[in-house]
C-alpha angles and dihedrals in degrees: 000000000000117000124235115232114260118241122224133173120267123232120218095245103029133054106228116199138175115295100201115078116223118248089254090059099044096090092048091051091051091049090053089055090053094050097248101107137059090045091165087078095056090098095059109145111239096214092047090052091049090052090055093051110030120092120213111283095245090058093047092050093045091052092048091049093051092049091049093049093038089227127107099170096086125038117199112249094237089062095054132087111226106255092002127260133288122255093246089068089069117098121245093252114012107202143180128196127212114202128194104208091196093063130077099042091301093302089133100105096051092042091050090053091049093050091049089053092051095043123010133290093246095055096057114079124197106214091217088062106030121031121213094243089055090055091048096046099041110012099049090034089056090060090048091051091052092045090053088056091056101268102146093185090058090048092051092048092049093050095045097041117138127185131211121196120205104200145063131302092278091056092048090050090050091056093044090051092053092048086055087074087073091060090052090051091051095245114165100207112064114178113237118231132228129186139235098194112230100146133090102252102021093184094153088052092049093047092058099041102261095118133245106266146037105273119250093217089048099158094062091032092061091061092050092045094052091045091052089048091059092054104033120119119235130248133189125244127195117228126200130217117218125199119192112194119184139166109292114262097037114126123210132179097228126189117260091259091061112074131185116251128222093225121089091229135359100185125132104263092202090086116073109225094200094243094301095117110104119237089251127023134194113218138199127191133199144149129239131189106186114028149331122206141182126200141024098351089055090048091055091046090050092054093046092047093054093043090054092048092049094045107028092169087075091064099083098143146316095291093051090045092053093049092050091044092052092047092049092051089060092060097053101067091256090127103022122030112210113252092234090066126070104243089214092063089067093062113108093225087078092067106020146073122185126207123179141183114220124216114295091003127117097192125093117234126196115234123206114245106225118240118261094013106143099177130036119196127195106203130195102169130059090234123068135163098018098324102325122140106216095167088056134203097292122205118246092244092054092047091051093046093052095039091244131138128211108284121246132167093234102045100094092247132104129203125232121200138161138226119206104199140327094284092052091045090050092055090047092050090047086054091234090125136009123251121260102282111221110164151317114234146176091209134011137196123193118194115200122193125184128223118119085012118066095180138027124204119226135175139182123197091345097312109118131192139175113245118202115220134203127217094214100045132035130239113221130207113191124187124194134164118263107240093236131054129230121237120233129190113231114232097199 
């Protein structure tokens, strides 16, 4: 069934377009990511491209100095132009690139060198050396300091800034999260983000037309990618805040995107928890852009994640990762439950309650957890699991019957579906059938209670962790929409 384009509001200065490619365009988008399409751009002149991207040297050096010193309030005199610079000195599309050298089968070092050749050394940031929040707090702030002193070139560069991220979905989410600080500070110019896909799934990259894999002809592909990034329109992306609140004293090993909070609890008090909330709770907060899941798929991801960290030589690229991931999933009871265990015990309904808020509704509503569901996924994007579409292209009559609307990544709603076991998940991922549709929601609360289970496995945007559970008190996971939207550059 062919999709209808999604409609989004237009801003006065930016042309916002649909983020989800239609099914007819999916193959073309994938080919772009592999370096086989858009051949008309092969003849891009390297010096012309550099001229469109590279900021004046004094600005590049000033930004680097501020980041190094972690201070943007004072710029050394030798890095300033007397009287500032005119706006026409600014490039057409000033850009910086963040690169994760651990992604893309360890292609990071050679890709970093190539990007520095095409742009400048100072505009390519290795994430092992410069963190995104350091760039936001000191690099962008450096341009703002200079602009406040009358430097029109710095002002123009700050307002036109675009960012490319060379990495997987987790890396892109990290950068988007740090840019979210600008919304909190009331800044009006938020740099949009494009993707050079180096991860395994790359669903964020696929959703915005950047392809699903690291291109084979990567040297020429980098020129085309950067050129497309200067011209691409901008779409909006919802982001979702997650709060994990557990009995005080429990220790978890959370992913870097999940941070401890200073408050004892940050849960919505409008929902009565029936006395299961502990007297004191330890909370963690984070933001995800693609998906959050609980259950067997997160358990498999957790095992694979630790295997890869313990034996990094196994991580030779996306194809190898997928083979190892598939093999590992067969050893975890995802496909075959051992006879000594009751298969029913693995259903999430034994440990979980789900409450949701529907669109334009302030009341919480309990949702039935389907029998035998062993993984529950909360999905924001159309793409999931390396470009699959588990929610499916649902017919209007079915949507109306279930009270659903067509899913978009900028509509303030999030989709909840279930997977029963590995065989069911395999058919869903092969797009033979749709997943078990559970609900669409504007807010969600999961309540997890131990018993036969001592731990639950959770993940957000590919970052898994093991969550201890108590039998006397519940652990809560609450998901609500972040009040601002992220901006993404379209690669199509």
